[in-house]
PLY file of the C-alpha trace (Angstrom):
ply
format ascii 1.0
element vertex 289
property float x
property float y
property float z
element edge 288
property int vertex1
property int vertex2
end_header
-0.10 0.04 0.00
1.20 3.57 -0.56
2.81 5.19 2.34
1.42 8.24 4.20
3.54 11.33 4.60
2.18 11.73 8.09
2.47 9.79 11.38
-1.23 10.10 12.71
-3.67 7.15 13.27
-6.72 6.53 11.23
-8.40 9.52 12.71
-5.93 11.81 10.86
-8.68 12.56 8.12
-10.10 14.91 10.82
-6.76 16.13 11.65
-6.12 17.32 8.16
-3.51 14.74 7.21
-3.98 13.33 3.77
-3.19 9.80 2.82
-0.60 9.49 0.04
-2.18 8.00 -2.92
-1.70 7.73 -6.67
-3.65 9.94 -8.92
-4.77 9.38 -12.45
-2.38 11.45 -14.65
-3.89 13.79 -17.15
-5.18 11.93 -20.28
-2.71 13.84 -22.64
0.40 12.94 -20.50
2.29 9.56 -20.10
1.81 8.01 -16.65
4.49 6.83 -14.29
3.18 4.01 -12.39
6.30 3.59 -10.23
5.71 7.03 -8.45
2.90 7.19 -5.93
1.53 10.52 -5.75
-0.02 12.92 -3.22
-3.03 15.34 -3.56
-1.47 18.52 -4.96
-3.73 20.88 -3.14
-3.05 19.11 0.06
0.65 19.70 -0.52
0.13 23.30 -1.42
-1.70 23.95 1.78
1.14 22.56 3.77
3.44 25.24 2.36
2.38 27.64 5.08
4.72 25.50 7.37
7.76 26.18 5.44
10.42 28.89 6.57
10.52 32.36 5.32
13.62 33.47 3.38
15.71 35.52 5.57
19.31 35.90 4.55
20.29 37.64 7.78
19.75 34.68 10.15
22.94 33.44 11.71
22.77 30.01 10.52
22.60 30.89 6.83
26.32 31.40 6.58
26.75 27.84 7.59
23.92 26.32 5.64
26.01 24.96 2.74
28.09 23.01 5.15
24.89 21.75 7.01
23.30 20.62 3.75
26.44 18.75 2.87
26.47 17.13 6.23
22.83 16.14 5.87
23.39 14.70 2.33
26.48 12.76 3.19
25.15 11.33 6.42
21.89 10.30 4.78
23.88 8.46 1.90
25.97 6.79 4.57
22.78 5.47 6.19
21.39 4.56 2.67
18.35 6.81 3.46
16.08 8.09 0.53
16.50 11.43 -1.17
13.15 12.64 0.16
14.42 12.02 3.61
17.32 14.50 3.03
14.74 17.10 1.70
12.52 16.82 4.74
15.30 16.85 7.14
16.64 20.06 5.67
13.06 21.50 5.68
13.11 20.74 9.48
16.53 22.26 9.92
15.48 25.58 8.12
12.18 25.72 10.18
14.06 25.10 13.41
16.89 27.53 13.03
14.62 30.28 11.61
12.73 30.09 14.74
15.43 29.49 17.17
18.45 31.82 16.45
19.57 31.16 19.95
20.78 27.49 19.00
24.57 27.86 19.22
26.86 27.08 16.09
28.40 24.25 18.06
24.95 22.47 18.25
24.18 22.83 14.46
25.37 19.23 13.61
23.53 17.77 16.53
20.11 19.49 15.75
20.81 18.67 11.93
21.23 14.90 13.11
17.92 15.24 15.06
16.24 16.41 11.90
17.52 13.38 10.07
16.19 11.21 12.85
12.64 12.56 12.75
12.54 12.77 8.83
13.59 9.15 8.75
10.59 8.14 10.92
8.28 9.66 8.33
9.90 8.68 5.10
11.67 5.39 5.54
10.29 1.79 6.08
10.39 1.09 9.78
13.44 -1.46 9.46
15.45 1.27 7.67
15.07 3.92 10.23
18.38 4.32 12.13
18.42 3.63 15.79
19.81 5.96 18.53
22.84 3.67 18.75
23.70 4.21 15.10
23.56 8.00 15.58
25.64 7.68 18.90
28.30 5.78 17.19
28.84 8.39 14.61
31.32 11.15 14.75
28.79 14.05 15.29
30.00 17.30 16.86
28.00 17.86 20.11
26.72 14.22 20.40
28.35 12.28 23.16
25.34 10.56 24.48
21.98 9.23 23.25
20.20 11.39 25.78
21.63 14.38 23.87
19.98 13.36 20.61
16.58 12.68 22.32
16.65 16.36 23.81
17.54 17.80 20.45
14.65 15.92 19.02
12.43 17.36 21.58
13.66 20.87 20.76
13.02 20.37 17.15
9.47 19.02 17.74
8.56 21.99 20.14
9.99 24.38 17.37
7.75 22.74 14.94
4.81 22.93 17.45
4.63 19.05 17.17
3.52 19.55 13.59
6.15 17.55 11.60
4.20 17.53 8.37
6.26 18.80 5.33
5.89 19.93 1.77
9.29 20.05 0.03
10.55 20.63 -3.37
11.04 16.83 -3.81
7.39 15.91 -2.44
5.96 18.34 -5.28
8.34 16.95 -7.85
7.07 13.32 -7.09
3.51 14.58 -7.29
4.05 16.17 -10.68
5.78 13.14 -12.06
2.80 11.04 -10.84
0.32 13.39 -12.53
2.41 13.59 -15.74
5.36 15.53 -16.75
5.60 14.51 -20.48
2.76 15.12 -22.79
1.85 12.78 -25.49
1.93 15.77 -27.76
5.64 16.64 -26.87
8.23 16.48 -29.39
12.05 16.27 -29.06
14.07 17.81 -31.85
10.70 17.88 -33.82
10.22 14.14 -33.29
7.47 12.65 -31.02
8.40 11.91 -27.56
8.02 8.51 -26.13
7.22 6.96 -22.80
10.86 5.90 -22.35
11.89 9.63 -22.47
9.78 9.96 -19.07
12.52 7.93 -17.13
15.18 10.28 -18.44
13.17 13.42 -17.35
12.68 11.91 -13.83
16.45 11.47 -13.55
16.93 15.10 -14.30
14.13 16.22 -12.02
15.72 14.29 -9.01
19.12 15.65 -9.94
17.88 19.26 -9.95
16.05 18.72 -6.61
19.30 17.80 -4.99
21.28 20.74 -6.80
18.58 23.16 -5.40
19.19 21.99 -1.87
22.29 24.17 -1.64
20.49 27.41 -2.97
19.17 29.09 0.02
17.71 31.94 -2.12
15.15 29.63 -3.60
13.39 29.83 -0.29
12.04 33.08 -1.60
9.53 31.01 -3.63
6.82 28.52 -2.91
8.28 25.14 -3.18
5.53 24.11 -5.59
6.63 26.76 -8.02
10.38 25.85 -7.41
9.59 22.25 -8.36
7.46 23.36 -11.27
10.43 25.54 -12.61
12.75 22.42 -12.21
10.30 20.41 -14.21
10.63 22.91 -16.93
14.59 23.00 -16.75
14.61 19.18 -16.80
12.37 18.95 -19.92
14.78 21.70 -21.63
17.76 19.50 -20.72
16.13 16.63 -22.56
15.70 18.82 -25.67
11.73 18.95 -25.42
10.76 21.60 -27.89
8.19 23.25 -25.69
9.56 23.17 -22.09
6.17 24.65 -20.71
3.17 23.80 -22.59
-0.26 24.97 -21.59
-1.06 21.31 -20.30
1.62 21.42 -17.57
0.83 25.10 -16.61
-2.91 24.01 -16.09
-1.87 21.12 -14.19
0.48 22.85 -11.55
-1.19 26.14 -11.71
1.65 28.23 -12.78
2.17 30.02 -15.99
5.48 30.49 -17.88
5.67 33.93 -16.50
5.06 32.75 -12.99
7.93 30.31 -13.08
10.38 32.47 -15.04
12.52 34.01 -12.48
12.78 30.59 -10.64
13.34 28.91 -13.89
16.33 31.29 -14.64
17.85 30.64 -11.42
17.67 26.92 -11.44
18.79 26.77 -15.26
21.95 28.74 -14.23
22.58 26.37 -11.36
22.22 23.61 -13.80
24.57 25.11 -16.49
27.19 25.75 -13.81
27.01 22.16 -12.45
30.12 19.93 -13.20
29.37 17.90 -16.42
30.42 14.57 -14.58
27.73 15.13 -11.92
24.70 15.54 -14.56
22.57 12.54 -15.29
23.80 10.36 -18.16
22.23 11.21 -21.53
22.50 15.00 -21.00
22.19 16.40 -24.70
22.41 20.13 -23.85
22.02 22.93 -21.44
18.35 23.92 -20.81
16.90 26.69 -22.84
17.05 30.15 -21.74
13.36 30.69 -21.28
10.29 28.41 -20.85
8.36 28.59 -24.16
0 1
1 2
2 3
3 4
4 5
5 6
6 7
7 8
8 9
9 10
10 11
11 12
12 13
13 14
14 15
15 16
16 17
17 18
18 19
19 20
20 21
21 22
22 23
23 24
24 25
25 26
26 27
27 28
28 29
29 30
30 31
31 32
32 33
33 34
34 35
35 36
36 37
37 38
38 39
39 40
40 41
41 42
42 43
43 44
44 45
45 46
46 47
47 48
48 49
49 50
50 51
51 52
52 53
53 54
54 55
55 56
56 57
57 58
58 59
59 60
60 61
61 62
62 63
63 64
64 65
65 66
66 67
67 68
68 69
69 70
70 71
71 72
72 73
73 74
74 75
75 76
76 77
77 78
78 79
79 80
80 81
81 82
82 83
83 84
84 85
85 86
86 87
87 88
88 89
89 90
90 91
91 92
92 93
93 94
94 95
95 96
96 97
97 98
98 99
99 100
100 101
101 102
102 103
103 104
104 105
105 106
106 107
107 108
108 109
109 110
110 111
111 112
112 113
113 114
114 115
115 116
116 117
117 118
118 119
119 120
120 121
121 122
122 123
123 124
124 125
125 126
126 127
127 128
128 129
129 130
130 131
131 132
132 133
133 134
134 135
135 136
136 137
137 138
138 139
139 140
140 141
141 142
142 143
143 144
144 145
145 146
146 147
147 148
148 149
149 150
150 151
151 152
152 153
153 154
154 155
155 156
156 157
157 158
158 159
159 160
160 161
161 162
162 163
163 164
164 165
165 166
166 167
167 168
168 169
169 170
170 171
171 172
172 173
173 174
174 175
175 176
176 177
177 178
178 179
179 180
180 181
181 182
182 183
183 184
184 185
185 186
186 187
187 188
188 189
189 190
190 191
191 192
192 193
193 194
194 195
195 196
196 197
197 198
198 199
199 200
200 201
201 202
202 203
203 204
204 205
205 206
206 207
207 208
208 209
209 210
210 211
211 212
212 213
213 214
214 215
215 216
216 217
217 218
218 219
219 220
220 221
221 222
222 223
223 224
224 225
225 226
226 227
227 228
228 229
229 230
230 231
231 232
232 233
233 234
234 235
235 236
236 237
237 238
238 239
239 240
240 241
241 242
242 243
243 244
244 245
245 246
246 247
247 248
248 249
249 250
250 251
251 252
252 253
253 254
254 255
255 256
256 257
257 258
258 259
259 260
260 261
261 262
262 263
263 264
264 265
265 266
266 267
267 268
268 269
269 270
270 271
271 272
272 273
273 274
274 275
275 276
276 277
277 278
278 279
279 280
280 281
281 282
282 283
283 284
284 285
285 286
286 287
287 288
């Protein structure tokens, strides 16, 4: 059965917690049966929980290091990419509300964010135990009780609402709903369902690339993800990277996504060629058209 992105019991419908479920893709798009979806409006409603962009916060100058720490640690633990995104969302929310957290405690609270995120996103047998974290070389973590206390601080700062709507949650929702139209062409030739897997790889790559870019918090994550879909389609040489079908599906016009598209496209062009997904044919186009 599809997983839920929340931990409440069966009464969660009254609590406002939507079950993750597959949606039928638009009739004019190729479906992605491997990708379970979540109701798009439900995710958009959760965006009110996301942190506000504030470059003056103390932790922002250390954020790049913290993102690398979360990515590397999650890779070592063989956790999913969506766990990384949820953990960073928690960290941004915590440190934007608690500027009193000392720099020496940043790795510790980042670890607590991974711990809670894994409980939401991973299968139970893949959630790291306290002992696993205690054995890791984490600054500020010497005893298990310290991680338990950091988890409490995190959950209190979230007001015990650990639901989350990240860039990657929206990406997976869009992939499920359809990001390759049956009318799409690549170099003037009809696109095929096989091209969908390639677009998926680019979307996942761009989601990871965007993690390091703090200014993207200026935008709704639904819009950031939509812009990344357009960049991914451009990287695959799709002739019209933002057709009317996709604009209607996600609720953003090409004018809406243009500033965010330009930023993500620049990040993509500047990324090392060896890190890009295999099959890269070109840099994305300069404007969604």
